[in-house]
C-alpha positions in Angstrom: -3.7 -8.4 34.9 -1.6 -10.8 37.0 -2.8 -13.9 35.5 -2.6 -12.4 31.8 1.0 -11.4 32.5 2.0 -14.7 33.7 0.4 -16.3 30.7 2.4 -14.2 28.4 5.4 -15.0 30.5 4.7 -18.7 29.7 5.1 -18.0 25.9 8.8 -17.8 26.3 9.2 -20.5 29.0 7.4 -23.5 27.7 9.5 -25.8 30.2 7.4 -24.1 33.1 4.2 -25.4 31.3 5.4 -28.8 32.0 5.7 -28.2 35.8 1.9 -28.2 36.0 -0.2 -31.3 36.2 0.6 -34.5 34.5 2.0 -35.2 31.0 -0.9 -35.8 28.6 -0.8 -38.5 25.8 2.0 -37.1 23.3 -0.7 -37.2 20.5 -2.8 -34.6 22.1 0.4 -32.4 22.5 1.3 -33.0 18.9 -2.1 -32.2 17.8 -2.0 -29.1 19.7 1.2 -28.1 17.9 -0.1 -28.9 14.6 -3.1 -26.5 15.4 -0.4 -23.8 16.5 1.4 -24.2 13.2 -1.9 -24.0 11.2 -2.6 -20.7 12.9 0.8 -19.5 12.2 0.3 -20.4 8.5 -3.0 -18.4 8.5 -1.2 -15.5 10.1 1.5 -15.6 7.3 -1.0 -15.9 4.7 -2.9 -12.8 6.0 0.4 -10.9 6.2 1.3 -11.9 2.7 -2.2 -10.8 1.4 -1.6 -7.6 3.1 1.7 -6.8 1.4 0.3 -8.2 -2.0 -2.7 -5.6 -1.7 -0.1 -2.9 -1.0 2.4 -3.7 -3.6 0.4 -5.1 -6.3 -2.7 -2.9 -6.5 -1.1 0.5 -6.9 -4.0 1.8 -9.0 -6.3 1.7 -6.0 -7.1 4.8 -4.0 -4.5 5.3 -1.5 -6.8 5.1 1.5 -8.6 1.9 0.1 -5.4 0.1 -0.6 -3.6 1.1 2.8 -6.9 0.4 4.6 -7.2 -3.1 3.2 -3.5 -4.0 3.5 -3.5 -2.8 7.2 -6.5 -4.9 8.0 -5.0 -8.0 6.7 -1.5 -7.3 8.1 -3.2 -6.6 11.5 -5.2 -9.9 11.3 -2.1 -11.7 10.5 -0.3 -10.2 13.5 -3.2 -11.1 15.8 -3.3 -14.5 14.4 0.2 -15.1 15.1 0.0 -13.8 18.6 -3.2 -15.9 19.3 -1.5 -19.0 18.2 1.0 -18.8 20.9 -1.6 -17.9 23.5 -4.0 -20.7 22.4 -1.0 -23.3 22.4 -0.1 -22.4 26.0 -3.6 -22.3 27.3 -4.5 -25.8 25.7 -1.3 -27.3 26.8 -1.9 -26.3 30.4 -5.6 -27.4 30.2 -4.6 -30.9 29.1 -1.8 -31.2 31.8 -4.5 -30.3 34.5 -7.0 -32.5 33.1 -9.4 -29.6 32.1 -11.6 -28.8 29.4 -9.9 -27.2 26.5 -10.3 -23.5 26.4 -12.8 -21.9 24.2 -12.2 -18.7 22.3 -14.2 -16.1 20.1 -11.2 -15.4 18.1 -12.1 -17.7 15.1 -15.2 -16.0 14.8 -13.8 -12.6 14.9 -10.9 -13.5 12.5 -13.5 -15.1 10.2 -15.5 -12.0 10.3 -12.6 -9.8 9.7 -11.3 -11.8 6.7 -14.9 -11.8 5.4 -15.3 -8.0 5.6 -11.9 -7.5 3.9 -13.0 -10.1 1.3 -16.3 -8.1 0.7 -14.5 -4.9 0.5 -12.0 -6.4 -2.1 -15.4 -7.5 -4.1 -16.6 -3.9 -4.1 -13.0 -2.7 -5.4 -13.2 -5.3 -8.2 -16.7 -4.4 -9.1 -16.6 -0.7 -8.9 -12.8 -0.3 -9.7 -11.8 2.3 -7.2 -8.6 3.7 -8.8 -6.6 6.5 -7.4 
């Protein structure tokens, strides 16, 4: 728990990340930042999709609509939080000369989006209206 809490504190103190190891080639840090921004865009798109499902599909059964909207909103929130965590972990690994960290999160996110998409296909095919 202590290492995890320290990692979260680094989210809000990026200057402390610079205290570790040596400065990597700036191109790697910029690539890490672009990856961070891509994760944020993905999170924003998922949040937008969640709001779209809730607002523009009022004819869906309440439980189906809210379930799909919450799944997309939750995935978007997790994606945004994971973006910060991944950026810090990668930056620290580069500064320390370590391998970049691996993660199961892309697979989990892909499965979650795939399940929501499959549920939406069922909604379109069967037209579950409220």
